[in-house]
N, C-alpha and C positions, 0 to 999 in steps of 0.2 A: 262257718261257712255258712249254712242255711238263712241265718238270721242277719247278717250281714247283705245275703242277695235277697232275701225279704225288705230289707231297710231299704237298698238302693233300689228295687224297682217302686218301692212305694214315694221314692222323691221325683215323681214328674214333674213338671211344670206347673201344673195346673194344683197339684196338693202342695205346691210351696206356696204359690199364689192365697190359696185358700188359710191357710197357716198363719201367713202374714197379715191378715184380714181377720185375725182372731183375736179379739178383748185380752186372753192371757197374755198372748206371744208381744202385743203391743206394749202393755203395761211393762214387760220383762225385759223389750228392747228399752222402754223411756229409764226402766229404771237402770242400765248399764250404762245407755250415752250419759245420765246424771252422774254415775259414778266415776264414768270415765273423763268427764270435762269437771268434776267436783274440787281438782289440785290435792291430789290425797298423797301429793311426794313425789320426789322423782321415780322412785322404783314403779308409780304406777303407771305415771307418763311416758317412762320406758317400756312397759309393757303393751299401753295401749300403741304407742308407738310402733312395737315389732308386730301388733296384730293387723295393722293396717297396712306395712310392707308383707307381710304374708298375705295379705289378702289381693294385695295388687300383683304379686306376683302368681296367684294360684290363677287370677284374671286374666293375665299375660300369656299363663300356660294355654289356657282356655283356650285365648284368642288364636295362640298359635293353631293346637289341636282340632279345634272346630272351623279353622279358616273363615276367622271371623274381620274382615279388616278392620272396619271401623273401631271396635276394641281393643286393636291391637294399638293403632295411633291412639286411643285414648288412653292406653297403658303407658304408652313410652312419654305422652305430655306430662303424665302426671308421675312418672321416673323421674323426669328429667332434675328436680330438684335435691333430691334422692343421690341423686350422682355427683352431686357438688357439695353437699351436704357430710356423705361419708367419704370425699375428697376419690373418686375414682375418676382420674385425670384424663384417660384416655375415654371413657365414656362420655365425659363431661366436656370433653373437645368435641367428640363425633355426634352422639346423640342428637344435638339440636340442628345439625346439618342434616342429618338423615331422616328428622321428623320433618324440617321444613322442607326439603326435597319429596317428600312424601303427600305432602298438604298440597305441594304444588303441580302432581302428580294428574291430576284430572285434567289443568290447562297447558302442563310441557309436554305432557306424553298420555293421550286420551287414550291410545290403543293400549298401554301397557293398564293404564288404570281400570279401564273395561275389563281385561283380564282379573287382576286384582280382587276386583270388588265380584266378578262371577267366582270365587274359589280358587283361583291358580296361584297362591303365593306359598302354598307349601305341598308338600308331594306327600304321598299314603306310600312306606316302605312297607307295611303290612297289610294284608286281607284280613286278619284276624280281630283288629279293632277301628271302629270308627274314630276314636280316641287317641291315634298310634301316627298322626300327622305330623311333619316336623317341616321347619323351613326350608326352603328350596337351597341357600347358601349350606345351611346346615349339612344335609342331605349329598349335596358335593364334595364336602369338606371330610364326613364320614367315611362316602366312595372312595374319595381318594386318597384317604388315612389307610384304609382299609386293602387298597390295592398295591399303596408303595410299602406296606409291610415284610421285610423278608428275614432269614434265621439271624442275619448280621445286624438287622437295624438299618437307619437308614446311611450309617459312615458306610457299610459293605454295600449299599444298596448304589452309593455315588459313586464308588471305586467301580462299579462295571460299567465296560464300554458301552456308551447308548443310552446310558441311565438318565443322563442330563437330558436327551431329546426325547425320551419318553415322558418325562415329568411336564418336562413344556407343550408337547404334543397335546399330551391329556390335559391340562390346564387351561389350555387355549383355544 
């Protein structure tokens, strides 16, 4: 655990930038990129694609957890072709609309744009970690789901008098 903590503490932004300028790192990166584009067969292409998708997902998670609006939008734009390629119908249908709406946010809703740029598109649910932010819609969904849990599940909950009103009033 101590070794991991030391490694984590050493991975500052400045140290990473220094490492990226080191000749040994540059040579290793060039060899890796040459290997990836060298056409080593379908398995190599699969793993290269897999690494790209994982890096994209990690960047998207970082954008949300650290409240980085522009990175959020950049990741969404990069994700769009994957949604079509992997036949994710709902994401293919609605993600381009969401992305286009968010790209127009500055002109269509300047006040909302100012809020998301200033770091208000996520919610900090825990004070223990700066990296624990979640998107506002996810926080609302998690809170509503937690509040609606009963011993009998949603069926028993919906049979109670007034339960419908409670959900409609809560979600409105």
